N, CA and C atoms as a LAMMPS dump frame, in Angstrom:
ITEM: TIMESTEP
0
ITEM: NUMBER OF ATOMS
246
ITEM: BOX BOUNDS ff ff ff
-5.0000000000000000e+02 5.0000000000000000e+02
-5.0000000000000000e+02 5.0000000000000000e+02
-5.0000000000000000e+02 5.0000000000000000e+02
ITEM: ATOMS id mol type element x y z
1 1 1 N 289.229 0.904 -463.449
2 1 2 C 287.947 1.574 -463.4
3 1 3 C 288.141 3.037 -463.766
4 2 1 N 287.277 3.535 -464.631
5 2 2 C 287.394 4.91 -465.058
6 2 3 C 286.913 5.851 -463.966
7 3 1 N 287.551 7.008 -463.919
8 3 2 C 287.153 8.007 -462.935
9 3 3 C 285.905 8.726 -463.439
10 4 1 N 284.925 8.889 -462.559
11 4 2 C 283.689 9.574 -462.914
12 4 3 C 283.921 11.07 -462.753
13 5 1 N 283.493 11.844 -463.744
14 5 2 C 283.731 13.29 -463.7
15 5 3 C 282.853 13.956 -462.644
16 6 1 N 283.274 15.144 -462.229
17 6 2 C 282.52 15.905 -461.229
18 6 3 C 281.136 16.269 -461.734
19 7 1 N 281.016 16.551 -463.026
20 7 2 C 279.716 16.902 -463.583
21 7 3 C 278.769 15.709 -463.499
22 8 1 N 279.271 14.531 -463.806
23 8 2 C 278.438 13.332 -463.704
24 8 3 C 278.017 13.084 -462.262
25 9 1 N 278.949 13.249 -461.339
26 9 2 C 278.614 13.047 -459.933
27 9 3 C 277.618 14.094 -459.451
28 10 1 N 277.747 15.331 -459.921
29 10 2 C 276.785 16.349 -459.496
30 10 3 C 275.4 16.033 -460.035
31 11 1 N 275.32 15.477 -461.248
32 11 2 C 274.026 15.066 -461.79
33 11 3 C 273.421 13.936 -460.96
34 12 1 N 274.251 13.016 -460.52
35 12 2 C 273.778 11.926 -459.67
36 12 3 C 273.291 12.471 -458.33
37 13 1 N 274.033 13.411 -457.763
38 13 2 C 273.636 14.017 -456.483
39 13 3 C 272.313 14.769 -456.648
40 14 1 N 272.137 15.49 -457.761
41 14 2 C 270.884 16.195 -458.006
42 14 3 C 269.731 15.192 -458.076
43 15 1 N 269.938 14.109 -458.811
44 15 2 C 268.889 13.095 -458.935
45 15 3 C 268.545 12.443 -457.615
46 16 1 N 269.562 12.048 -456.875
47 16 2 C 269.31 11.43 -455.571
48 16 3 C 268.665 12.42 -454.605
49 17 1 N 269.108 13.673 -454.652
50 17 2 C 268.517 14.7 -453.798
51 17 3 C 267.051 14.929 -454.133
52 18 1 N 266.724 14.903 -455.416
53 18 2 C 265.325 15.068 -455.823
54 18 3 C 264.467 13.913 -455.33
55 19 1 N 265.003 12.712 -455.418
56 19 2 C 264.265 11.537 -454.928
57 19 3 C 264.061 11.637 -453.42
58 20 1 N 265.115 11.99 -452.705
59 20 2 C 265.017 12.115 -451.25
60 20 3 C 264.053 13.242 -450.887
61 21 1 N 264.062 14.325 -451.66
62 21 2 C 263.174 15.452 -451.394
63 21 3 C 261.698 15.103 -451.504
64 22 1 N 261.373 14.066 -452.256
65 22 2 C 259.981 13.645 -452.4
66 22 3 C 259.45 12.94 -451.161
67 23 1 N 260.329 12.639 -450.237
68 23 2 C 259.916 11.97 -449.006
69 23 3 C 259.618 12.954 -447.882
70 24 1 N 259.406 14.22 -448.211
71 24 2 C 258.956 15.194 -447.229
72 24 3 C 260.035 16.017 -446.555
73 25 1 N 261.261 15.959 -447.056
74 25 2 C 262.321 16.782 -446.469
75 25 3 C 262.095 18.233 -446.897
76 26 1 N 262.114 19.185 -445.958
77 26 2 C 261.902 20.594 -446.316
78 26 3 C 262.934 21.081 -447.336
79 27 1 N 262.499 21.952 -448.234
80 27 2 C 263.377 22.453 -449.293
81 27 3 C 264.571 23.216 -448.73
82 28 1 N 264.406 23.817 -447.558
83 28 2 C 265.521 24.551 -446.95
84 28 3 C 266.664 23.625 -446.55
85 29 1 N 266.362 22.348 -446.329
86 29 2 C 267.394 21.393 -445.923
87 29 3 C 268.048 20.678 -447.106
88 30 1 N 267.546 20.891 -448.311
89 30 2 C 268.081 20.173 -449.463
90 30 3 C 269.563 20.469 -449.736
91 31 1 N 270.055 21.693 -449.561
92 31 2 C 271.501 21.886 -449.727
93 31 3 C 272.324 21.021 -448.763
94 32 1 N 271.847 20.863 -447.538
95 32 2 C 272.551 20.016 -446.567
96 32 3 C 272.51 18.56 -447.027
97 33 1 N 271.351 18.125 -447.511
98 33 2 C 271.221 16.76 -448.03
99 33 3 C 272.178 16.562 -449.201
100 34 1 N 272.249 17.548 -450.102
101 34 2 C 273.157 17.447 -451.244
102 34 3 C 274.622 17.401 -450.813
103 35 1 N 274.974 18.151 -449.785
104 35 2 C 276.353 18.113 -449.283
105 35 3 C 276.671 16.736 -448.709
106 36 1 N 275.739 16.18 -447.935
107 36 2 C 275.952 14.836 -447.364
108 36 3 C 276.072 13.808 -448.489
109 37 1 N 275.207 13.914 -449.497
110 37 2 C 275.294 13.003 -450.64
111 37 3 C 276.612 13.189 -451.387
112 38 1 N 277.041 14.435 -451.552
113 38 2 C 278.312 14.702 -452.223
114 38 3 C 279.497 14.109 -451.479
115 39 1 N 279.492 14.253 -450.162
116 39 2 C 280.565 13.656 -449.357
117 39 3 C 280.532 12.135 -449.499
118 40 1 N 279.327 11.566 -449.44
119 40 2 C 279.201 10.113 -449.602
120 40 3 C 279.704 9.633 -450.952
121 41 1 N 279.369 10.362 -452.004
122 41 2 C 279.827 9.982 -453.348
123 41 3 C 281.349 10.076 -453.443
124 42 1 N 281.923 11.099 -452.843
125 42 2 C 283.377 11.257 -452.893
126 42 3 C 284.093 10.196 -452.051
127 43 1 N 283.501 9.81 -450.949
128 43 2 C 284.149 8.799 -450.11
129 43 3 C 284.294 7.47 -450.834
130 44 1 N 283.384 7.187 -451.756
131 44 2 C 283.469 5.908 -452.476
132 44 3 C 284.073 6.045 -453.87
133 45 1 N 284.424 7.282 -454.297
134 45 2 C 284.796 7.459 -455.696
135 45 3 C 286.292 7.486 -455.994
136 46 1 N 287.141 8.015 -455.129
137 46 2 C 288.559 8.104 -455.482
138 46 3 C 289.454 7.791 -454.288
139 47 1 N 290.747 7.698 -454.536
140 47 2 C 291.685 7.294 -453.501
141 47 3 C 292.41 8.432 -452.811
142 48 1 N 291.849 9.616 -452.808
143 48 2 C 292.485 10.769 -452.17
144 48 3 C 292.422 10.623 -450.647
145 49 1 N 293.228 11.398 -449.917
146 49 2 C 293.149 11.398 -448.452
147 49 3 C 291.753 11.823 -447.976
148 50 1 N 291.392 11.407 -446.777
149 50 2 C 290.051 11.631 -446.243
150 50 3 C 289.663 13.111 -446.23
151 51 1 N 290.558 13.978 -445.8
152 51 2 C 290.263 15.41 -445.75
153 51 3 C 289.937 15.972 -447.13
154 52 1 N 290.683 15.536 -448.131
155 52 2 C 290.438 15.982 -449.506
156 52 3 C 289.091 15.453 -449.988
157 53 1 N 288.776 14.198 -449.675
158 53 2 C 287.49 13.626 -450.073
159 53 3 C 286.326 14.408 -449.472
160 54 1 N 286.451 14.78 -448.208
161 54 2 C 285.373 15.531 -447.548
162 54 3 C 285.233 16.911 -448.179
163 55 1 N 286.344 17.586 -448.403
164 55 2 C 286.299 18.907 -449.035
165 55 3 C 285.699 18.825 -450.437
166 56 1 N 286.125 17.836 -451.225
167 56 2 C 285.576 17.666 -452.568
168 56 3 C 284.088 17.321 -452.509
169 57 1 N 283.675 16.553 -451.512
170 57 2 C 282.262 16.213 -451.348
171 57 3 C 281.417 17.431 -451.029
172 58 1 N 281.948 18.313 -450.193
173 58 2 C 281.233 19.557 -449.876
174 58 3 C 281.077 20.397 -451.139
175 59 1 N 282.153 20.523 -451.91
176 59 2 C 282.093 21.286 -453.155
177 59 3 C 281.105 20.641 -454.125
178 60 1 N 281.123 19.325 -454.211
179 60 2 C 280.206 18.61 -455.092
180 60 3 C 278.751 18.842 -454.692
181 61 1 N 278.459 18.793 -453.398
182 61 2 C 277.106 19.045 -452.916
183 61 3 C 276.654 20.468 -453.18
184 62 1 N 277.549 21.424 -452.981
185 62 2 C 277.213 22.823 -453.267
186 62 3 C 277.02 23.047 -454.763
187 63 1 N 277.837 22.387 -455.573
188 63 2 C 277.681 22.463 -457.026
189 63 3 C 276.324 21.917 -457.444
190 64 1 N 275.939 20.776 -456.891
191 64 2 C 274.641 20.184 -457.215
192 64 3 C 273.497 21.1 -456.791
193 65 1 N 273.603 21.694 -455.619
194 65 2 C 272.56 22.613 -455.143
195 65 3 C 272.453 23.832 -456.049
196 66 1 N 273.59 24.373 -456.452
197 66 2 C 273.591 25.535 -457.326
198 66 3 C 273.043 25.234 -458.704
199 67 1 N 273.416 24.085 -459.274
200 67 2 C 272.897 23.708 -460.585
201 67 3 C 271.391 23.52 -460.538
202 68 1 N 270.91 22.848 -459.5
203 68 2 C 269.467 22.619 -459.37
204 68 3 C 268.728 23.942 -459.202
205 69 1 N 269.223 24.785 -458.324
206 69 2 C 268.566 26.065 -458.055
207 69 3 C 268.567 26.962 -459.288
208 70 1 N 269.683 27.025 -459.987
209 70 2 C 269.775 27.867 -461.182
210 70 3 C 268.828 27.386 -462.271
211 71 1 N 268.781 26.087 -462.489
212 71 2 C 267.88 25.53 -463.493
213 71 3 C 266.432 25.806 -463.141
214 72 1 N 266.102 25.64 -461.871
215 72 2 C 264.74 25.902 -461.419
216 72 3 C 264.367 27.367 -461.621
217 73 1 N 265.271 28.282 -461.298
218 73 2 C 265.002 29.71 -461.436
219 73 3 C 264.84 30.121 -462.901
220 74 1 N 265.698 29.61 -463.771
221 74 2 C 265.6 29.943 -465.196
222 74 3 C 264.3 29.4 -465.77
223 75 1 N 263.945 28.175 -465.421
224 75 2 C 262.701 27.579 -465.904
225 75 3 C 261.504 28.388 -465.426
226 76 1 N 261.496 28.789 -464.167
227 76 2 C 260.396 29.582 -463.628
228 76 3 C 260.306 30.937 -464.327
229 77 1 N 261.447 31.544 -464.622
230 77 2 C 261.466 32.832 -465.313
231 77 3 C 260.879 32.697 -466.714
232 78 1 N 261.219 31.623 -467.406
233 78 2 C 260.684 31.397 -468.76
234 78 3 C 259.176 31.189 -468.696
235 79 1 N 258.717 30.408 -467.74
236 79 2 C 257.276 30.154 -467.599
237 79 3 C 256.539 31.447 -467.275
238 80 1 N 257.079 32.269 -466.397
239 80 2 C 256.429 33.515 -465.994
240 80 3 C 256.339 34.531 -467.133
241 81 1 N 257.277 34.49 -468.069
242 81 2 C 257.314 35.467 -469.16
243 81 3 C 256.528 35.042 -470.391
244 82 1 N 255.857 33.907 -470.344
245 82 2 C 255.054 33.471 -471.501
246 82 3 C 253.755 34.206 -471.556
């Protein structure tokens, strides 16, 4: 089985987080949701020790939160400047 890249996993976490966010979860909690999703994705994705999987999951969730937030901010800036 091929290893899924971190970028692909972060895109999956962003997508799943967006879907979960539509069920009424406050936007302030979305980074926490993304971290939990990132840890979950890492727990099922590779054979590293548990501590490494958790650390990588936290990084993956933070990466997903940052990518989503940055994209949202840039898009809003473009819309505001039209």
